[in-house]
C-alpha positions in Angstrom: -10.2 -13.9 -20.0 -11.0 -10.2 -20.4 -14.2 -10.7 -18.5 -12.4 -12.5 -15.7 -9.9 -9.6 -15.4 -12.8 -7.2 -15.3 -14.5 -9.1 -12.6 -11.4 -9.3 -10.5 -10.7 -5.5 -10.8 -14.3 -4.4 -10.1 -14.5 -6.6 -7.1 -11.5 -5.0 -5.5 -12.6 -1.5 -6.5 -15.9 -2.1 -4.6 -14.0 -3.1 -1.5 -14.1 -0.2 1.0 -11.0 -1.3 2.8 -9.1 -1.4 -0.4 -10.2 2.2 -1.3 -9.4 3.5 2.2 -6.2 1.7 3.1 -4.6 1.1 -0.3 -5.8 4.1 -2.4 -6.4 6.8 0.3 -3.6 6.2 2.8 -0.7 6.9 0.4 -2.2 10.2 -0.6 -2.7 11.1 3.1 0.8 10.1 4.0 2.2 12.2 1.1 0.3 15.2 2.3 1.6 14.7 5.9 5.2 14.0 5.0 5.4 16.8 2.5 4.1 19.3 5.2 6.7 18.0 7.7 9.7 17.8 5.4 8.9 20.6 3.0 10.7 21.2 -0.3 14.1 21.7 1.3 14.7 18.2 2.5 17.0 16.0 0.5 14.8 12.9 0.0 16.3 10.3 -2.2 18.9 12.6 -3.6 16.5 14.6 -5.8 13.9 17.3 -5.7 12.2 16.7 -2.4 8.5 17.0 -3.3 9.0 14.9 -6.4 11.1 12.3 -4.6 8.5 12.1 -1.8 5.9 11.6 -4.5 7.9 8.6 -5.8 8.2 7.2 -2.2 4.5 7.4 -1.5 3.5 6.3 -5.0 5.8 3.3 -4.6 4.3 2.5 -1.2 0.8 2.8 -2.6 1.6 0.6 -5.5 3.2 -2.1 -3.4 0.2 -2.0 -1.0 -2.2 -2.3 -3.9 -0.3 -5.1 -5.6 0.0 -7.2 -2.4 -3.4 -6.6 -0.9 -5.2 -7.2 -4.2 -3.6 -10.7 -4.5 -2.8 -12.1 -1.1 -6.1 -11.8 0.7 -8.6 -12.5 -2.3 -6.4 -15.4 -3.4 -6.4 -17.0 0.1 -10.2 -16.5 0.4 -10.9 -18.0 -3.0 -8.7 -21.0 -2.2 -10.6 -21.6 1.0 -14.0 -21.1 -0.6 -13.3 -23.7 -3.2 -13.1 -21.3 -6.1 -9.8 -22.9 -7.2 -11.7 -26.2 -7.7 -14.3 -24.4 -9.8 -11.6 -22.8 -12.0 -10.2 -26.2 -12.7 -13.5 -27.2 -14.4 -13.2 -24.3 -16.9 -11.3 -24.2 -20.2 -9.0 -21.6 -18.6 -5.4 -23.1 -18.3 -4.2 -23.2 -14.7 -1.3 -20.9 -15.3 -3.6 -18.3 -16.9 -5.2 -17.9 -13.5 -1.9 -16.5 -12.2 -1.6 -14.3 -15.2 -5.1 -12.9 -14.7 -4.3 -12.1 -11.1 -1.1 -10.3 -12.0 -2.9 -8.3 -14.8 -5.7 -7.4 -12.4 -3.1 -6.3 -9.8 -1.4 -4.0 -12.3 -4.8 -2.4 -13.1 -5.5 -1.9 -9.4 -2.1 -0.2 -8.8 -3.0 2.7 -11.1 -5.6 4.5 -8.9 -3.2 4.9 -5.9 -0.2 5.8 -8.1 -2.0 8.4 -10.1 -3.7 10.0 -7.1 -0.4 10.5 -5.4 1.0 12.1 -8.5 -2.0 14.3 -8.7 -1.7 15.3 -5.1 2.0 16.2 -5.7 1.0 18.4 -8.6 -1.9 20.2 -6.9 -0.5 20.6 -3.4 3.3 20.8 -3.8 3.5 22.2 -7.4 5.6 19.3 -8.6 6.5 19.9 -12.3 8.4 17.4 -14.4 9.2 17.2 -18.1 6.7 15.0 -20.0 9.4 12.3 -20.5 10.1 12.1 -16.8 6.4 11.8 -16.0 5.9 9.0 -18.5 9.0 7.2 -17.3 8.4 7.4 -13.6 4.7 6.4 -13.9 5.3 3.6 -16.4 8.3 2.1 -14.5 6.6 2.3 -11.1 3.5 0.7 -12.6 5.3 -2.2 -14.3 7.8 -2.6 -11.4 5.1 -3.9 -9.0 5.2 -7.4 -10.5 7.5 -8.9 -7.8 5.2 -7.6 -5.1 2.1 -9.0 -6.8 3.8 -12.3 -7.1 4.7 -12.2 -3.4 1.1 -11.6 -2.6 0.1 -14.6 -4.6 2.7 -16.7 -2.7 1.2 -15.6 0.6 -2.4 -16.2 -0.6 -1.5 -19.7 -1.8 0.2 -20.8 1.4 -1.8 -19.2 4.1 -5.4 -19.0 5.3 -7.4 -15.8 4.7 -7.0 -14.1 8.1 -3.4 -15.1 8.4 -2.7 -14.1 4.8 -4.0 -10.6 5.5 -1.8 -10.2 8.5 1.3 -11.5 6.8 0.7 -9.4 3.7 0.3 -6.2 5.8 3.4 -7.0 7.9 5.4 -7.7 4.7 4.0 -4.6 3.0 5.0 -2.3 5.9 8.3 -4.0 6.3 9.2 -3.6 2.7 8.1 0.1 2.8 10.0 1.0 6.0 13.2 -1.0 5.4 13.2 0.0 1.7 13.4 3.7 2.6 9.9 4.6 1.4 8.8 6.2 4.6 12.2 7.4 5.9 15.3 8.3 3.7 17.8 5.5 3.7 20.5 8.1 4.4 19.3 8.6 8.0 19.1 4.8 8.8 21.7 2.9 10.8 24.3 1.2 8.7 22.8 -2.2 9.2 19.4 -1.1 8.0 21.0 0.6 5.0 22.7 -2.7 4.0 19.4 -4.5 4.3 17.7 -1.9 2.1 20.2 -2.3 -0.7 19.1 -5.9 -1.3 15.3 -5.3 -1.0 13.2 -5.0 -4.1 11.3 -2.1 -2.5 14.4 0.1 -2.3 15.5 -0.7 -5.9 11.9 -0.2 -7.1 11.7 3.3 -5.5 15.3 4.2 -6.3 14.5 3.9 -10.0 11.9 6.6 -9.6 14.1 8.7 -7.4 16.8 8.8 -10.0 14.3 9.7 -12.8 12.8 12.7 -10.9 16.3 13.8 -10.1 17.0 13.9 -13.8 19.4 10.9 -13.8 19.3 7.5 -15.4 18.2 4.6 -13.1 21.2 2.5 -11.9 21.6 -0.8 -13.7 21.9 -2.5 -10.4 18.3 -1.4 -9.5 16.9 -2.8 -12.7 18.8 -6.1 -12.3 17.5 -6.4 -8.7 13.9 -5.8 -9.7 14.1 -8.3 -12.6 15.8 -10.9 -10.4 13.3 -10.6 -7.6 10.5 -10.6 -10.2 11.6 -13.8 -11.8 12.3 -15.6 -8.5 9.0 -14.6 -6.9 7.0 -15.4 -10.1 8.5 -18.9 -10.2 7.8 -19.4 -6.6 4.2 -18.2 -7.1 3.7 -20.8 -9.7 5.0 -23.6 -7.4 2.9 -22.3 -4.5 -0.2 -22.2 -6.8 0.4 -25.8 -7.8 0.7 -26.8 -4.2 -2.6 -25.0 -3.4 -4.2 -26.8 -6.3 -3.0 -30.2 -5.0 -4.5 -29.4 -1.6 -7.8 -28.0 -3.0 
């Protein structure tokens, strides 16, 4: 299994579109937004540059998690790779586990580069405990989004899966308050944001960099979405196997 994980991760890291759109864009967006808002804007209720770092780090992590699962999974299903995997000793459910682990590994480059940009360009300084907490929780919190990518890849063809994954990714980022503060949104959009996993995911980080404990409601929301989407991913995978 370690070799399978290594192959999955290296394949995505060699993909230029992944490097540009998933790893590079969040850093570019951070630099643009930080120059527009500056350190005086109250983003997410915390120190602005650090809160913006969380927003763009969360966006990059969501993008990496979804794009590293949805599109490759759909392409592998269409190419017959699923049929080949069924002939190996690897249990079927381990395939999903490998995809999730690979996705977690592929989240790190974008997340860490955004943090590095925040330190070098905006002088973000956090206590060691806050750095560890925010990076670790943003890293582990992408599981629901990786599972969503697997669902999309299991149900849709390659080109369609890419389009749906991108629309979903941007929708979660915008409606979840990652690009624009929830406080400036219309009330209807604020209500939508409250139930989205993307908002709760980023809100955990916003609270940490503000020196506060993450709300229990955010943690519960992420866990609930994670369980629901992972279970759905398993059923979608089984359906894909039946059709393969």
